[in-house]
C-alpha positions as CSV (number, residue, x, y, z in Angstrom):
1,M,-12.8,-18.2,-5.6
2,N,-13.7,-16.9,-9.0
3,A,-10.4,-16.8,-11.1
4,G,-11.6,-14.1,-13.5
5,R,-12.7,-11.7,-10.7
6,Y,-9.5,-12.5,-8.8
7,V,-7.2,-11.7,-11.6
8,G,-9.2,-8.6,-12.6
9,A,-9.2,-7.3,-9.0
10,A,-5.5,-8.0,-8.5
11,L,-4.6,-6.2,-11.7
12,G,-6.8,-3.3,-10.9
13,T,-5.5,-3.1,-7.3
14,G,-1.9,-3.4,-8.6
15,I,-2.4,-0.5,-11.0
16,V,-4.0,1.7,-8.4
17,R,-1.2,0.8,-5.9
18,T,1.5,1.6,-8.3
19,L,0.0,4.9,-9.3
20,L,-0.6,6.0,-5.7
21,N,3.0,5.1,-4.8
22,F,4.3,7.0,-7.8
23,V,2.3,10.1,-7.0
24,F,3.2,10.1,-3.3
25,Y,6.8,8.9,-3.3
26,G,7.9,10.0,-6.8
27,V,6.2,13.4,-6.9
28,L,4.9,14.7,-3.5
29,M,7.8,13.4,-1.4
30,S,10.6,13.7,-3.9
31,A,12.0,16.9,-2.3
32,Q,12.1,15.2,1.1
33,F,13.9,12.1,-0.3
34,E,16.4,14.3,-2.3
35,A,17.3,16.2,0.9
36,T,17.7,12.9,2.8
37,S,19.8,11.5,0.0
38,A,22.0,14.6,0.0
39,A,22.6,14.3,3.7
40,H,23.2,10.5,3.5
41,P,24.7,9.7,0.0
42,G,24.0,6.3,-1.3
43,I,21.2,5.6,1.2
44,F,18.5,4.9,-1.4
45,R,18.2,2.5,-4.3
46,E,15.9,3.4,-7.2
47,V,14.9,0.2,-8.9
48,I,11.5,1.2,-10.3
49,P,10.8,-2.1,-12.0
50,A,11.3,-3.9,-8.7
51,Y,8.9,-1.5,-7.0
52,I,6.3,-2.2,-9.6
53,V,6.7,-5.9,-9.3
54,A,6.4,-5.7,-5.5
55,D,3.2,-3.6,-5.9
56,F,1.7,-6.3,-8.1
57,V,2.8,-9.2,-5.8
58,F,1.2,-7.3,-2.9
59,A,-2.0,-6.8,-5.0
60,F,-2.3,-10.5,-5.8
61,V,-1.7,-11.5,-2.2
62,F,-4.1,-8.8,-0.9
63,V,-6.9,-9.8,-3.2
64,F,-6.4,-13.5,-2.3
65,L,-6.8,-12.5,1.3
66,F,-9.8,-10.3,0.5
67,A,-11.4,-13.2,-1.4
68,K,-11.1,-15.4,1.7
69,V,-12.2,-12.9,4.4
70,G,-13.8,-10.0,2.6
71,G,-17.3,-11.3,3.1
72,A,-16.8,-11.6,6.8
73,M,-15.8,-7.9,6.9
74,G,-18.9,-6.7,5.2
75,G,-18.2,-7.6,1.6
76,G,-17.6,-5.4,-1.4
77,V,-16.0,-1.9,-1.0
78,K,-16.8,-1.8,2.7
79,G,-15.0,-5.0,3.4
80,G,-12.1,-4.0,1.2
81,I,-11.6,-0.7,3.0
82,Q,-11.7,-2.4,6.4
83,L,-9.2,-5.1,5.3
84,G,-7.0,-2.4,3.7
85,I,-6.8,-0.4,6.9
86,L,-6.1,-3.5,9.0
87,V,-3.3,-4.6,6.7
88,A,-1.9,-1.0,6.6
89,I,-1.7,-0.9,10.4
90,L,-0.1,-4.4,10.6
91,A,2.5,-3.7,7.9
92,P,3.7,-0.2,6.8
93,V,2.4,1.8,9.8
94,L,4.1,-0.5,12.4
95,C,7.1,-0.6,10.1
96,N,7.3,3.2,10.2
97,V,7.2,2.9,14.0
98,Y,10.2,0.5,13.9
99,W,12.1,2.7,11.4
100,Y,11.4,5.9,13.4
101,F,13.0,4.4,16.5
102,S,15.8,2.7,14.5
103,V,17.2,5.3,12.2
104,T,18.1,8.9,12.5
105,Y,17.0,10.1,9.1
106,M,13.3,9.5,9.6
107,S,11.8,12.6,11.2
108,T,8.5,12.5,13.2
109,E,6.9,14.4,10.3
110,M,8.1,11.9,7.8
111,A,6.9,8.9,9.8
112,L,3.5,10.5,10.4
113,T,3.0,11.6,6.8
114,D,4.0,8.2,5.5
115,S,1.7,6.4,7.9
116,L,-1.2,8.6,7.0
117,F,-0.6,8.0,3.3
118,Q,-0.4,4.3,4.0
119,L,-3.7,4.2,5.8
120,V,-5.5,6.2,3.0
121,S,-3.7,4.3,0.2
122,Y,-4.5,0.8,1.6
123,A,-8.1,1.9,2.2
124,V,-8.3,2.9,-1.5
125,Q,-6.6,-0.3,-2.6
126,G,-9.1,-2.3,-0.5
127,A,-12.0,-0.3,-2.0
128,V,-10.7,-1.1,-5.5
129,A,-10.3,-4.8,-4.7
130,G,-13.8,-4.9,-3.1
131,A,-15.4,-3.1,-6.0
132,I,-13.9,-5.4,-8.6
133,Y,-14.1,-8.7,-6.7
134,K,-17.4,-8.0,-5.1
135,T,-17.6,-10.5,-2.2
136,S,-20.9,-10.6,-0.3
137,A,-21.3,-10.5,3.4
């Protein structure tokens, strides 16, 4: 593993991940979350620095995984997109399924919208990791 490419890819992926999450959750979905919060006071915590740290922890782990298996998935951007979609299905998409069947505040529309965002977001993050790290098949 090339340390310079690893750190660069992780930082780039972390920045993109944080921006995508801010735009989707902080801007596009804010009205939905405000309505949910009004109906269920105290349900959400807003600890923005913790969200950003979590985004970068994810990015460093994701790029480590990409460095190890990206070549087997086609390398570069293609491998990153494939890995991103698989990770999205295994983590946030299945998590949304659990949440949908576990809590009453998550509507079908919210679960589907968030799952679609996750698939696209993780594909973009994978593309960024692949473009910067550049594994080969």
